[in-house]
C-alpha positions in Angstrom: 0.3 0.2 -0.1 1.3 3.4 -0.9 0.7 5.9 2.1 2.5 9.5 1.8 0.7 11.4 4.5 1.0 10.6 8.8 0.8 12.7 11.9 2.7 11.5 14.5 4.0 12.6 18.0 7.6 12.8 19.4 8.7 13.7 22.4 12.8 14.5 23.3 14.3 13.0 26.4 14.1 15.4 29.4 17.3 16.5 30.8 19.0 14.6 34.4 18.8 17.3 37.4 21.9 18.5 38.6 22.9 17.0 42.3 23.3 18.6 45.8 26.3 16.7 47.2 29.4 17.6 49.6 32.2 15.3 50.2 32.2 13.5 53.5 35.6 11.7 53.7 37.4 11.1 56.8 40.7 13.1 57.2 39.1 16.2 54.6 37.1 19.0 56.4 35.5 21.2 54.7 35.3 18.8 51.6 33.2 21.5 50.0 30.3 20.5 46.6 31.1 17.7 45.0 27.3 17.2 43.3 27.7 16.2 39.8 25.6 17.2 36.4 22.6 15.7 35.2 23.1 14.0 31.7 21.2 15.4 28.6 17.6 14.6 26.9 18.1 12.7 23.7 17.1 14.7 20.4 14.3 13.0 18.2 16.5 12.9 14.9 14.4 12.5 11.3 16.5 11.1 8.7 15.9 9.9 5.3 16.5 6.5 3.9 16.8 5.5 0.0 15.7 1.6 1.3 11.9 3.3 1.9 9.4 3.6 0.1 6.1 5.0 1.7 5.4 5.9 5.5 3.3 2.6 5.8 4.8 1.9 9.2 3.6 5.3 10.4 0.1 3.8 10.5 0.7 1.6 12.9 3.3 3.4 15.9 2.3 6.9 16.1 4.3 7.5 19.0 8.0 7.7 19.7 9.6 9.1 22.5 13.8 10.4 22.9 15.6 8.6 26.5 16.0 10.6 29.3 19.7 12.1 30.6 20.2 10.8 33.8 20.9 12.7 36.9 24.3 13.7 38.1 25.3 12.1 41.8 27.6 12.9 44.4 32.3 13.0 43.7 31.5 15.2 40.5 29.5 12.1 38.8 28.2 13.3 35.8 24.8 11.5 34.8 24.2 9.5 31.3 23.5 11.8 28.3 19.8 10.0 26.6 20.2 8.1 23.2 18.9 9.8 20.3 16.2 8.4 19.2 16.3 8.6 14.8 13.3 7.6 13.1 13.9 6.9 9.4 11.3 8.0 6.5 11.8 7.8 2.6 14.2 10.6 1.3 11.1 13.3 0.0 9.7 13.7 2.9 8.2 17.0 4.1 8.8 17.4 8.5 5.8 20.3 9.3 4.8 21.4 12.7 1.3 19.8 12.7 -0.3 22.9 14.9 1.4 25.6 12.2 1.7 24.0 9.7 5.0 25.0 9.5 8.0 23.4 7.6 10.4 22.1 10.3 12.9 20.6 7.4 12.2 19.0 3.6 14.4 16.1 3.4 15.4 15.6 0.1 18.2 13.1 -0.4 19.1 9.8 1.0 21.4 10.6 4.2 19.1 14.7 5.5 18.2 14.4 8.4 16.8 17.0 11.2 16.8 17.6 14.7 13.0 17.7 14.9 12.7 17.9 18.8 15.9 18.5 20.9 16.0 17.0 24.2 16.7 19.4 27.5 19.6 20.2 28.8 21.6 18.4 31.8 21.3 20.4 35.4 24.3 21.9 36.9 25.4 20.7 40.0 26.0 22.3 42.9 29.5 22.5 42.2 28.5 24.6 39.4 27.7 27.6 42.0 30.4 28.0 44.1 32.4 31.2 44.5 34.4 33.1 46.7 32.0 34.2 48.7 29.0 31.1 48.6 31.9 27.9 49.9 28.6 25.4 50.0 25.7 25.8 48.0 22.5 24.3 48.8 21.2 23.8 45.2 21.3 22.5 41.5 19.6 22.8 38.5 17.3 20.9 37.4 17.2 19.0 34.0 16.1 21.0 31.2 11.8 20.4 29.7 11.0 17.4 27.5 9.9 19.1 24.0 6.5 16.9 22.3 5.0 18.1 19.6 2.8 16.7 17.1 4.5 16.5 13.2 2.8 16.0 10.4 5.2 13.6 7.6 4.0 14.2 3.7 6.0 12.3 1.1 6.5 13.6 -2.1 7.7 11.8 -5.2 10.9 12.9 -6.3 11.2 12.5 -10.1 12.4 14.0 -12.3 9.9 14.3 -15.1 6.0 13.8 -14.0 3.3 12.3 -16.5 -0.5 14.2 -16.1 -3.1 14.5 -17.7 -6.7 12.7 -17.6 -7.6 9.0 -16.6 -7.4 6.6 -19.7 -4.9 8.7 -21.8 -1.8 6.3 -22.2 0.6 7.7 -19.2 0.9 4.5 -17.6 1.4 3.0 -20.9 3.8 5.9 -22.5 5.1 4.5 -18.6 5.6 1.1 -19.2 6.8 2.1 -22.9 9.8 4.6 -22.2 11.0 2.2 -19.1 11.4 -0.9 -17.0 8.3 -0.4 -15.1 5.5 -2.8 -15.7 2.3 -0.2 -13.7 -1.2 -1.5 -13.8 -2.6 -0.6 -17.1 -6.8 -1.3 -18.4 -9.0 0.1 -20.2 -10.9 2.1 -17.4 -10.8 4.8 -15.4 -8.5 5.1 -12.3 -7.2 2.3 -13.5 -4.0 3.6 -11.4 -4.5 4.9 -8.3 -0.8 5.4 -6.9 2.3 6.9 -8.4 4.1 4.7 -10.3 8.4 5.0 -10.8 10.5 4.2 -14.0 13.5 5.3 -15.1 14.3 6.5 -18.6 17.5 5.4 -20.2 19.1 7.1 -23.2 22.5 7.2 -24.5 24.9 8.5 -21.3 22.3 9.8 -19.7 19.0 8.9 -17.8 16.4 10.6 -15.6 13.2 9.1 -13.4 9.5 9.7 -15.4 6.7 9.0 -12.8 2.8 8.4 -13.7 1.0 10.7 -11.9 -2.2 9.7 -11.3 -5.9 11.1 -10.4 -6.6 14.5 -12.5 -9.6 15.4 -13.4 -11.1 18.9 -13.3 -11.9 19.9 -10.1 -9.1 17.9 -8.8 -7.4 20.9 -6.8 -10.7 20.8 -4.6 -10.9 17.2 -3.9 -12.6 15.8 -6.8 -11.2 12.1 -8.0 -8.0 11.3 -6.9 -6.0 14.3 -7.7 -6.2 16.4 -4.7 -3.6 13.2 -3.0 -1.6 13.4 -5.9 -1.1 16.8 -7.1 1.8 17.4 -4.5 3.9 14.7 -6.5 3.6 17.2 -9.2 5.6 19.6 -7.6 9.2 17.8 -7.4 9.2 17.1 -10.7 11.0 19.7 -13.0 9.4 19.1 -16.6 6.1 18.0 -17.1 4.7 15.7 -19.7 1.5 16.2 -20.3 -0.5 13.6 -22.1 -3.3 14.0 -23.9 -5.9 11.5 -26.3 -6.1 13.6 -29.3 -7.9 10.9 -30.8 -11.1 12.0 -28.8 -11.9 8.1 -27.7 -13.4 9.3 -24.9 -15.1 11.5 -26.2 -13.5 14.7 -24.9 -12.1 17.7 -26.9 -8.3 17.3 -26.6 -8.2 21.4 -26.4 -10.7 21.2 -23.4 -8.7 19.0 -21.9 -5.4 20.7 -22.0 -6.7 23.3 -20.8 -8.5 21.5 -17.9 -5.7 19.9 -16.5 -3.1 23.3 -16.9 -6.1 25.3 -15.0 -6.0 22.4 -12.0 -2.2 23.2 -12.3 -2.7 26.6 -11.2 -5.1 26.5 -9.0 -3.0 24.3 -6.4 -1.3 25.2 -3.4 2.0 26.0 -5.3 1.4 27.3 -9.1 2.6 24.5 -10.7 1.9 25.9 -14.4 5.3 27.5 -14.0 7.2 24.0 -14.9 7.7 23.7 -18.1 6.1 20.9 -20.2 6.1 19.2 -23.3 2.7 18.0 -24.7 2.5 14.1 -25.7 -0.1 13.8 -28.1 -1.0 10.4 -27.5 -3.2 8.0 -29.9 -1.9 9.3 -33.0 -2.2 5.7 -34.7 -5.9 6.2 -33.9 -6.6 9.6 -36.1 -5.1 11.0 -39.6 -1.7 13.4 -38.3 -2.8 15.8 -41.5 -5.9 15.6 -40.8 -7.6 19.0 -39.4 -8.8 18.4 -36.0 -5.0 17.0 -35.1 -3.8 20.3 -36.7 -6.6 22.3 -34.6 -4.8 20.9 -31.0 -1.6 21.7 -32.7 -2.3 25.5 -32.9 -4.2 25.1 -29.6 -1.4 24.3 -28.0 1.2 25.8 -29.5 -0.3 29.1 -28.9 -0.5 28.5 -25.0 3.7 28.2 -25.5 3.7 24.6 -25.5 5.4 22.1 -27.9 3.5 19.0 -29.4 5.0 15.7 -29.5 2.6 13.2 -31.8 3.3 10.0 -29.8 1.4 6.4 -29.5 2.4 4.9 -26.6 0.6 1.7 -27.7 2.8 1.4 -31.1 5.7 2.5 -29.2 6.0 5.0 -32.4 7.2 8.8 -31.3 8.9 8.3 -27.7 12.1 8.6 -28.5 11.7 12.2 -30.0 9.7 13.2 -26.5 12.5 11.4 -24.2 15.2 13.9 -25.9 13.2 16.6 -25.6 12.9 15.8 -22.0 15.9 15.0 -21.6 17.1 18.9 -23.4 14.3 20.6 -20.5 16.1 18.9 -17.9 19.5 20.1 -18.4 17.7 24.0 -18.8 15.9 23.5 -15.7 19.4 22.4 -13.8 21.3 25.2 -14.8 18.7 27.8 -13.7 18.7 25.9 -10.1 22.6 26.1 -9.7 22.2 29.8 -10.8 19.4 30.6 -8.3 21.0 28.8 -5.4 23.9 30.9 -6.3 21.8 33.7 -5.9 20.4 32.7 -2.6 23.8 32.1 -1.0 25.4 35.4 -2.0 21.8 37.0 -0.4 22.3 35.0 2.2 25.8 36.1 3.0 24.9 39.6 2.4 22.5 39.9 5.1 23.8 40.3 8.5 21.5 39.2 11.5 21.5 40.5 14.8 22.5 37.6 17.3 20.1 37.0 20.1 21.2 37.8 23.3 20.9 34.8 25.6 20.2 36.4 28.7 17.3 37.6 27.4 14.2 34.9 27.7 10.6 35.9 27.3 9.0 36.8 30.7 5.4 37.5 31.3 4.2 39.7 33.8 0.8 40.4 34.9 -0.8 41.8 37.7 -3.5 39.9 40.4 -4.4 42.4 42.6 -1.3 44.2 44.2 0.9 40.8 43.0 3.6 40.5 40.5 2.8 37.2 38.8 5.6 36.2 36.7 6.0 33.3 34.3 8.1 32.0 31.7 9.7 28.6 30.5 13.6 29.7 31.5 11.7 31.1 34.6 10.3 27.9 35.1 13.1 25.8 35.0 15.7 28.2 37.9 12.6 28.6 40.3 12.6 24.9 40.2 15.6 24.5 40.6 15.9 26.8 43.8 16.1 25.9 47.4 14.1 29.1 48.9 15.7 28.0 52.3 18.9 29.0 51.2 20.0 32.8 50.8 22.3 31.9 47.5 19.8 30.3 45.6 17.6 32.7 46.0 20.2 35.2 45.5 20.7 32.5 41.8 16.3 33.5 41.0 16.8 37.2 41.8 20.3 37.4 39.5 18.2 35.8 36.6 14.8 38.0 36.8 17.9 41.7 36.5 19.8 39.6 33.4 16.6 39.1 31.4 15.4 42.4 32.0 12.3 41.1 33.9 14.0 43.0 37.0 13.6 46.8 34.8 10.3 45.6 34.1 8.9 45.0 36.8 10.3 48.6 38.3 9.1 50.1 35.8 5.6 48.9 37.0 6.0 50.7 40.1 7.9 47.5 42.0 8.9 48.3 45.3 11.0 46.4 47.8 8.1 45.4 49.9 6.0 44.2 47.5 4.3 40.3 46.7 5.8 38.4 43.3 4.5 35.0 42.5 5.9 32.7 40.6 3.5 29.7 39.7 2.7 28.2 43.3 4.8 30.4 45.1 5.0 34.0 46.7 7.9 35.9 47.6 8.5 39.5 48.4 10.8 41.4 46.5 13.7 43.5 48.6 16.5 44.5 46.2 20.1 43.7 47.0 
């Protein structure tokens, strides 16, 4: 079964907590802190593997989690980092955040990878907080949070040339005639229900060609199978539009040409911008010098297309069509390389200010006369704070100053003795 879409839940590993520990050995007075750091949580990594063809595996398993980091221990022993979780997907898979639909990464080539959920950082042990004035810190950091998210996996076939057109116009027959592929062929609509791939070999070159099924008028709105397979055309560099010029289905070939191109234009990505060759198929059933074919050819050429008369069943005219496809592919690849060079130059010309690592998002709200603070990094430090130890509380105050929250609170009217609440804990603010 060809599965090209799946939604799964991924979760990175939580960072291990740092340890609060002091040396307790005979003959070692005032041993000092020796709590080790916690281990980093494992990342969730997607990697493209060419041995895979579909997203079938993700229909049965929907939840994936990396390993948590271990907690630190005394004697400066570090916790073991959690192992990364590698999730293999077929090349051509797009990883999107399910909620926002933003693209995380497009894994096009074999070996391409992306960290989709980063593991939590290991918390620092109390040995890291020893200073000349804070000789015995009685606190340590908790581990960083795990990241959990739903991701949408979309597989888009990677093919150089795509065969498009109405059902039963001979796309599968053309694929079989030009390649060694053996697609299902039948004289009825929607014989092909999944994309088929084949390799065209010409002299010293070759390219991959795909038969894209299910395009009919209204495909972009969900009619037929086209809504599921229009996205596969996005990957192709050149399109071969197969048209039944014999009119064996009772349709006008010129109207077919316009209808399919309207669907390409209406897709989310304007596919009409791709180079397109017209394969006037089933030419053996009509007179190539007749008025019907001449009228169709004039119509196609008026739209800027080159027409190639072919008979996929009789295997005539296919060589000229494939040679033209090779020429278009070469031209497109040159244009793509030039565009990539332009993008690279533009990238390095732009100066991007680096984010200040000390500035974290801290939200401030009022609950009567109480200042209420919240934020992801603030929660991590708050969970690490020992409110019975002044050194630990002072560390929390320093964070509020570094992230700019202290200045914002004072601008809002904060004074010594005012109450501050962080989650379920309320304390009184005093400037040091």
